[in-house]
N, C-alpha and C positions, 0 to 999 in steps of 0.2 A: 273205677274213677278215670275220667279222661286225663290223658297226659298233658304236660305243659305244651307240647307241640300241637296237639289237637286243639287245645284251647286257643292258642295263638292263631291257628289257621281259621277256625270258625269266626273268631272276632274280626280278623282281617277281611274275610269274605263279606261279613255283615256291613262293615264300615265302607268298603269299596263299593258294594252294591248300592248302599244308601247315597253315596256321592254321585252315582251314575243312574239315578232314577229307578233302581231296582232291576236293572238289566243283568244278565248272566255275567259272572266275573271271570275274566280271562286269566289264563295261566301266567302270562307275562305281568299282569297287574299284581297278582299275588306275589310273584317272585320279586318284584320291585319293592313292594310294601314290607316284605319280610327279609329282604336282602339275601335271598337264596337263589340257586340256579333253577331255570324252568324245568329241568329234568327232575329235580328234587320235588318240585311242586306237583308235577304230573303223578309221581309215585304216591305222594301223600293224598292227592285227591282221590285216587283209586281206593286207598285205605278208608278215607272218610265216606266214600260212596258205599263201600261194603259194610260200614258201620251204620248206615242209614242216616248220616248226619247231613249229607248233601246229595243232590242229583248232579251227575256230571257226564258230559259227552265231549269227546275230543273235538276241537275246533269250534265248539259252541260255548263252553264255559261251565261254571259251577253255580248252583243255587242251593241255599240252605233249605233243608227239610224243616218241619215243625220242631223236631227234636234238636236239630242243629241251630235253629234260630233261638230256641230257648236257652241253649248253652251259651251262645254268643252274647245274648242280652245279659245273662248272668255274669259273664266276664266283664262286659262293659259297665254294668252296675258296680261291680267290685272296683274296677279301675277308677271310675269317676268319683266314687265316695272316698276312696283312699286319697286321691289327689286333693279333694276338698279338706279332708281331715289333716293332711300334712300342711296344707296352706293355712288353715285356721288355727290349728293347735300348735304346730311347730314352726310357724312363720316361714315356711319354705316359699320361695317366689314361684310365680306361675311358670317360669321356664325351668324350674328344678323338679317339679312334682311328677312329671310324666315318667321319667326314667325310673324313679323310685317306685312308683305305682306299678310299672311293668313287672318288677321283680316281686312285689308283695302280693299282687292280685292272685297269684297261683298258690300262695301259702295260707292265706286266711280262710276261716270257715264262714259259711253263710250266717251262722249265729253271730259271729263277731261283726260282720258287715251290717247286720240288722241293728246291732248295738251302736255302731258308729253312726248309722243313719239317724237313730233316735237321739244320740248325743248332739248331733248337728241340727236337730229340730226339723228333720225330714226336708232337706233342701231339694230344690227342683233342678238346679244346674251346678256344674262343676266350676273350677276357677277360670275356665276358658269359655263358659257360657253354654257348654253342651248339656242337653237334657239328661237327667239321671233316671234310668229305668227303675220302676218300683219292684218290690219283691214278687209281685204277681206277673211280672213281665211286661206290664203296660209302660208306655213311654210317651211323654208329651211331644206332640209334633213340633218340629223346629219352625220358628217364626222369623220374620224380618226379611230384609233384602240386603244386597251388597251395597257398601258405601259408594262404589263406583257407579251405581245406578241413580244416585241422588242428584238433584238439580241445584243450581245456585240458589241460595236463600233458604233451603230446607234446614230445619232444626232436627237433630237426631240424638239418639243415645246408643252407645255401643253395647250390644247384647251378646255377641259371640265372636270368637276368633277361630277361623277355620284352619289356618296354618298354625300348628302348635309346635313347630320346630324351635328349639331353644334360641337360635340366632334371631329368628323373626320376632319372637316374644321379647327378647332383649332390645331389639330395635324399637319396638313399640314403647317399651318402658322408657327408653332414653328420649323418645319423642314426646313423652307425656301422655301417651295413649294407653288407657287402662279400661278394664271391663266396667261398665256403668257410667263411663265418662259421657258428658253431653257436649255438643258442639253445633256449629253451623257451617254449612258448605258456603264458602266464599266464591268459588268458581269451579267449574268442571269442564276442562278443555279436552273433549273427546279426541279431537284431531291431534292433540299433542300428547294424549295419554297421561294427563296430569290433573289432579284434583287438589284444591287448596281448601283447608278447613281451619276454623277458629275454635280452639279449645281453651276455655277460661281466658287466661291472658297470653296464651301462646298460639302462634299461627304455624301450621304444619302443612307441608306439601308432600303428597304421596303420588307415586306412579299408579296407574290403573291396576297393574298386576298385584300390587300390595293392597289397594283399596278393595279389590274383588274378594280378598280373604277376610275382610271385616264385615260382619253382619250387624245391621243397625235397625232400629225401629224409629219411625217418625214421631216427633214430639210437636205438640201444639204450642205456638208462641215463640 
């Protein structure tokens, strides 16, 4: 059975690679994501390569093999289903579920995860809008575009939050921004790096850096 460390590494490589269009993942990127030293990462990448979970070349980066990709998707599936279970069943907020899921994803069995998925009626996304991989490894392609790309007058619905750090999620909650919320762009001042949106009865102003982390779909009307 893969160790907790191996599971964390392949999951990190999968997620970083997805964020950068599938390009090889650099040692420094993994070190930052897992909060370890580059030397530690280099040693672990050699181990993963010997286990046929990745292909790795110094100065080029790491890519998951088919076996590594399958393991990474398995861990992502566990993580996101646990997050949703904690949110729906125990009423944990979306800024609380990530850390708990990080611990639990390594301990639960695939059988329990399948039962959780069935109990939740086979959901497609987690509390942050990330697609949940199916048991067969298939995963729905992410849709939408960043709020920062929307023009004044566009009506939208928030479908995903890319930055899932607790502090950012709490900021969104305090601003009245939640998954599934609908709104309209009042103005988008690119030169000022500021976008103003209307949500229900509240008006919220966001910097473009924050708006880039919010994925929305366009609504008609």
